Gaussian input, Z-matrix of N, CA and C with variables (Angstrom, degrees):
# hf/3-21g

backbone

0 1
 N
 C     1     B1
 C     2     B2     1     A1
 N     3     B3     2     A2     1     D1
 C     4     B4     3     A3     2     D2
 C     5     B5     4     A4     3     D3
 N     6     B6     5     A5     4     D4
 C     7     B7     6     A6     5     D5
 C     8     B8     7     A7     6     D6
 N     9     B9     8     A8     7     D7
 C    10    B10     9     A9     8     D8
 C    11    B11    10    A10     9     D9
 N    12    B12    11    A11    10    D10
 C    13    B13    12    A12    11    D11
 C    14    B14    13    A13    12    D12
 N    15    B15    14    A14    13    D13
 C    16    B16    15    A15    14    D14
 C    17    B17    16    A16    15    D15
 N    18    B18    17    A17    16    D16
 C    19    B19    18    A18    17    D17
 C    20    B20    19    A19    18    D18
 N    21    B21    20    A20    19    D19
 C    22    B22    21    A21    20    D20
 C    23    B23    22    A22    21    D21
 N    24    B24    23    A23    22    D22
 C    25    B25    24    A24    23    D23
 C    26    B26    25    A25    24    D24
 N    27    B27    26    A26    25    D25
 C    28    B28    27    A27    26    D26
 C    29    B29    28    A28    27    D27
 N    30    B30    29    A29    28    D28
 C    31    B31    30    A30    29    D29
 C    32    B32    31    A31    30    D30
 N    33    B33    32    A32    31    D31
 C    34    B34    33    A33    32    D32
 C    35    B35    34    A34    33    D33
 N    36    B36    35    A35    34    D34
 C    37    B37    36    A36    35    D35
 C    38    B38    37    A37    36    D36
 N    39    B39    38    A38    37    D37
 C    40    B40    39    A39    38    D38
 C    41    B41    40    A40    39    D39
 N    42    B42    41    A41    40    D40
 C    43    B43    42    A42    41    D41
 C    44    B44    43    A43    42    D42
 N    45    B45    44    A44    43    D43
 C    46    B46    45    A45    44    D44
 C    47    B47    46    A46    45    D45
 N    48    B48    47    A47    46    D46
 C    49    B49    48    A48    47    D47
 C    50    B50    49    A49    48    D48
 N    51    B51    50    A50    49    D49
 C    52    B52    51    A51    50    D50
 C    53    B53    52    A52    51    D51
 N    54    B54    53    A53    52    D52
 C    55    B55    54    A54    53    D53
 C    56    B56    55    A55    54    D54
 N    57    B57    56    A56    55    D55
 C    58    B58    57    A57    56    D56
 C    59    B59    58    A58    57    D57
 N    60    B60    59    A59    58    D58
 C    61    B61    60    A60    59    D59
 C    62    B62    61    A61    60    D60
 N    63    B63    62    A62    61    D61
 C    64    B64    63    A63    62    D62
 C    65    B65    64    A64    63    D63
 N    66    B66    65    A65    64    D64
 C    67    B67    66    A66    65    D65
 C    68    B68    67    A67    66    D66
 N    69    B69    68    A68    67    D67
 C    70    B70    69    A69    68    D68
 C    71    B71    70    A70    69    D69
 N    72    B72    71    A71    70    D70
 C    73    B73    72    A72    71    D71
 C    74    B74    73    A73    72    D72
 N    75    B75    74    A74    73    D73
 C    76    B76    75    A75    74    D74
 C    77    B77    76    A76    75    D75
 N    78    B78    77    A77    76    D76
 C    79    B79    78    A78    77    D77
 C    80    B80    79    A79    78    D78
 N    81    B81    80    A80    79    D79
 C    82    B82    81    A81    80    D80
 C    83    B83    82    A82    81    D81
 N    84    B84    83    A83    82    D82
 C    85    B85    84    A84    83    D83
 C    86    B86    85    A85    84    D84
 N    87    B87    86    A86    85    D85
 C    88    B88    87    A87    86    D86
 C    89    B89    88    A88    87    D87
 N    90    B90    89    A89    88    D88
 C    91    B91    90    A90    89    D89
 C    92    B92    91    A91    90    D90
 N    93    B93    92    A92    91    D91
 C    94    B94    93    A93    92    D92
 C    95    B95    94    A94    93    D93
 N    96    B96    95    A95    94    D94
 C    97    B97    96    A96    95    D95
 C    98    B98    97    A97    96    D96
 N    99    B99    98    A98    97    D97
 C   100   B100    99    A99    98    D98
 C   101   B101   100   A100    99    D99
 N   102   B102   101   A101   100   D100
 C   103   B103   102   A102   101   D101
 C   104   B104   103   A103   102   D102
 N   105   B105   104   A104   103   D103
 C   106   B106   105   A105   104   D104
 C   107   B107   106   A106   105   D105
 N   108   B108   107   A107   106   D106
 C   109   B109   108   A108   107   D107
 C   110   B110   109   A109   108   D108
 N   111   B111   110   A110   109   D109
 C   112   B112   111   A111   110   D110
 C   113   B113   112   A112   111   D111
 N   114   B114   113   A113   112   D112
 C   115   B115   114   A114   113   D113
 C   116   B116   115   A115   114   D114
 N   117   B117   116   A116   115   D115
 C   118   B118   117   A117   116   D116
 C   119   B119   118   A118   117   D117
 N   120   B120   119   A119   118   D118
 C   121   B121   120   A120   119   D119
 C   122   B122   121   A121   120   D120
 N   123   B123   122   A122   121   D121
 C   124   B124   123   A123   122   D122
 C   125   B125   124   A124   123   D123
 N   126   B126   125   A125   124   D124
 C   127   B127   126   A126   125   D125
 C   128   B128   127   A127   126   D126
 N   129   B129   128   A128   127   D127
 C   130   B130   129   A129   128   D128
 C   131   B131   130   A130   129   D129
 N   132   B132   131   A131   130   D130
 C   133   B133   132   A132   131   D131
 C   134   B134   133   A133   132   D132
 N   135   B135   134   A134   133   D133
 C   136   B136   135   A135   134   D134
 C   137   B137   136   A136   135   D135
 N   138   B138   137   A137   136   D136
 C   139   B139   138   A138   137   D137
 C   140   B140   139   A139   138   D138

   B1=1.4578
   B2=1.5225
   B3=1.3133
   B4=1.4624
   B5=1.5209
   B6=1.3071
   B7=1.4528
   B8=1.5245
   B9=1.3202
   B10=1.4607
   B11=1.5272
   B12=1.3036
   B13=1.4655
   B14=1.5278
   B15=1.3216
   B16=1.4589
   B17=1.5258
   B18=1.3255
   B19=1.4580
   B20=1.5250
   B21=1.3103
   B22=1.4617
   B23=1.5217
   B24=1.3122
   B25=1.4675
   B26=1.5202
   B27=1.3271
   B28=1.4635
   B29=1.5241
   B30=1.3141
   B31=1.4541
   B32=1.5284
   B33=1.3089
   B34=1.4640
   B35=1.5243
   B36=1.3268
   B37=1.4588
   B38=1.5235
   B39=1.3204
   B40=1.4641
   B41=1.5273
   B42=1.3295
   B43=1.4638
   B44=1.5297
   B45=1.3111
   B46=1.4613
   B47=1.5187
   B48=1.3185
   B49=1.4602
   B50=1.5318
   B51=1.3185
   B52=1.4589
   B53=1.5324
   B54=1.3240
   B55=1.4613
   B56=1.5179
   B57=1.3159
   B58=1.4570
   B59=1.5280
   B60=1.3227
   B61=1.4640
   B62=1.5318
   B63=1.3242
   B64=1.4601
   B65=1.5177
   B66=1.3184
   B67=1.4674
   B68=1.5222
   B69=1.3208
   B70=1.4641
   B71=1.5262
   B72=1.3250
   B73=1.4650
   B74=1.5304
   B75=1.3340
   B76=1.4590
   B77=1.5325
   B78=1.3199
   B79=1.4638
   B80=1.5209
   B81=1.3127
   B82=1.4590
   B83=1.5222
   B84=1.3348
   B85=1.4589
   B86=1.5256
   B87=1.2983
   B88=1.4625
   B89=1.5247
   B90=1.3143
   B91=1.4594
   B92=1.5273
   B93=1.3274
   B94=1.4629
   B95=1.5211
   B96=1.3080
   B97=1.4618
   B98=1.5257
   B99=1.3181
   B100=1.4668
   B101=1.5274
   B102=1.3238
   B103=1.4669
   B104=1.5202
   B105=1.3151
   B106=1.4642
   B107=1.5256
   B108=1.3222
   B109=1.4658
   B110=1.5274
   B111=1.3242
   B112=1.4625
   B113=1.5226
   B114=1.3137
   B115=1.4606
   B116=1.5253
   B117=1.3314
   B118=1.4672
   B119=1.5180
   B120=1.3080
   B121=1.4643
   B122=1.5276
   B123=1.3175
   B124=1.4673
   B125=1.5384
   B126=1.3291
   B127=1.4725
   B128=1.5348
   B129=1.3188
   B130=1.4460
   B131=1.5278
   B132=1.3276
   B133=1.4595
   B134=1.5166
   B135=1.3215
   B136=1.4575
   B137=1.5144
   B138=1.3122
   B139=1.4739
   B140=1.4964
   A1=109.10
   A2=115.66
   A3=120.50
   A4=109.66
   A5=115.72
   A6=121.13
   A7=107.78
   A8=116.06
   A9=119.76
   A10=109.47
   A11=116.32
   A12=121.96
   A13=111.65
   A14=118.09
   A15=119.95
   A16=111.91
   A17=117.06
   A18=120.45
   A19=110.45
   A20=116.26
   A21=120.19
   A22=111.93
   A23=117.00
   A24=120.85
   A25=111.11
   A26=116.18
   A27=120.34
   A28=110.86
   A29=116.51
   A30=121.19
   A31=111.03
   A32=117.45
   A33=121.49
   A34=110.98
   A35=117.34
   A36=121.22
   A37=111.56
   A38=116.23
   A39=120.55
   A40=110.40
   A41=117.67
   A42=120.50
   A43=111.85
   A44=117.31
   A45=121.02
   A46=111.40
   A47=116.66
   A48=120.67
   A49=110.64
   A50=117.60
   A51=120.75
   A52=110.78
   A53=116.81
   A54=121.05
   A55=110.85
   A56=117.37
   A57=122.26
   A58=111.04
   A59=116.98
   A60=121.07
   A61=109.65
   A62=117.74
   A63=121.27
   A64=112.33
   A65=117.46
   A66=121.37
   A67=110.43
   A68=117.18
   A69=120.56
   A70=110.48
   A71=117.36
   A72=121.29
   A73=110.35
   A74=117.02
   A75=120.43
   A76=111.05
   A77=117.03
   A78=121.12
   A79=112.10
   A80=117.65
   A81=120.63
   A82=113.45
   A83=118.24
   A84=118.89
   A85=109.81
   A86=116.37
   A87=121.63
   A88=111.78
   A89=116.68
   A90=121.17
   A91=111.20
   A92=118.50
   A93=122.39
   A94=113.44
   A95=118.71
   A96=121.79
   A97=112.16
   A98=117.95
   A99=120.46
   A100=110.83
   A101=117.47
   A102=120.11
   A103=111.92
   A104=116.98
   A105=120.43
   A106=110.83
   A107=117.64
   A108=120.85
   A109=109.95
   A110=116.68
   A111=120.85
   A112=111.04
   A113=116.73
   A114=121.10
   A115=111.64
   A116=116.38
   A117=119.80
   A118=111.56
   A119=117.62
   A120=120.70
   A121=113.70
   A122=118.20
   A123=120.68
   A124=114.14
   A125=120.05
   A126=118.16
   A127=113.50
   A128=117.74
   A129=121.09
   A130=113.24
   A131=118.01
   A132=121.53
   A133=109.83
   A134=114.67
   A135=120.52
   A136=108.42
   A137=115.27
   A138=119.29
   A139=111.10
   D1=123.20
   D2=175.56
   D3=-81.48
   D4=132.93
   D5=179.80
   D6=-110.28
   D7=83.23
   D8=179.84
   D9=-95.18
   D10=-178.50
   D11=-174.82
   D12=-63.79
   D13=-35.80
   D14=-179.40
   D15=-68.70
   D16=-33.93
   D17=175.62
   D18=-66.40
   D19=-41.83
   D20=177.98
   D21=-64.93
   D22=-39.46
   D23=177.31
   D24=-64.53
   D25=-41.85
   D26=178.32
   D27=-63.91
   D28=-43.42
   D29=178.65
   D30=-62.91
   D31=-42.42
   D32=178.11
   D33=-63.48
   D34=-39.30
   D35=178.53
   D36=-65.04
   D37=-44.44
   D38=-179.91
   D39=-65.25
   D40=-44.08
   D41=178.67
   D42=-64.29
   D43=-37.59
   D44=177.10
   D45=-65.36
   D46=-40.25
   D47=178.91
   D48=-66.44
   D49=-41.50
   D50=177.86
   D51=-63.55
   D52=-40.30
   D53=176.43
   D54=-63.17
   D55=-42.49
   D56=178.15
   D57=-60.57
   D58=-45.74
   D59=179.39
   D60=-63.54
   D61=-38.10
   D62=177.04
   D63=-62.96
   D64=-41.85
   D65=178.37
   D66=-65.44
   D67=-41.56
   D68=178.06
   D69=-62.89
   D70=-44.00
   D71=179.37
   D72=-62.68
   D73=-40.61
   D74=178.82
   D75=-65.53
   D76=-42.53
   D77=-176.61
   D78=-67.31
   D79=-32.18
   D80=-177.38
   D81=-99.54
   D82=7.06
   D83=179.63
   D84=-71.75
   D85=142.95
   D86=-178.79
   D87=-66.08
   D88=-25.89
   D89=-178.99
   D90=-63.08
   D91=-30.83
   D92=-177.36
   D93=-95.87
   D94=-1.46
   D95=-173.65
   D96=-60.61
   D97=-43.30
   D98=-178.09
   D99=-64.61
   D100=-41.88
   D101=178.59
   D102=-63.94
   D103=-40.98
   D104=179.57
   D105=-69.13
   D106=-34.56
   D107=177.64
   D108=-65.18
   D109=-42.32
   D110=176.90
   D111=-62.63
   D112=-44.11
   D113=-179.53
   D114=-65.56
   D115=-34.32
   D116=-180.00
   D117=-68.47
   D118=-27.48
   D119=-177.84
   D120=-92.81
   D121=-3.12
   D122=-179.66
   D123=-57.29
   D124=-40.95
   D125=-178.98
   D126=-64.82
   D127=-19.32
   D128=-175.67
   D129=-95.45
   D130=-5.74
   D131=179.28
   D132=-77.68
   D133=142.84
   D134=178.04
   D135=-115.46
   D136=144.42
   D137=178.80
   D138=-84.24

């Protein structure tokens, strides 16, 4: 298998896309919803 620059670029693109999909899945998981809701309301809390 020849590993030229175009193969490396393709591999980098695929890995970046997989990472992006992972971040999206993490952000929309129900397990994190409560933490994100708390974080969203932080600017509105008063001491």
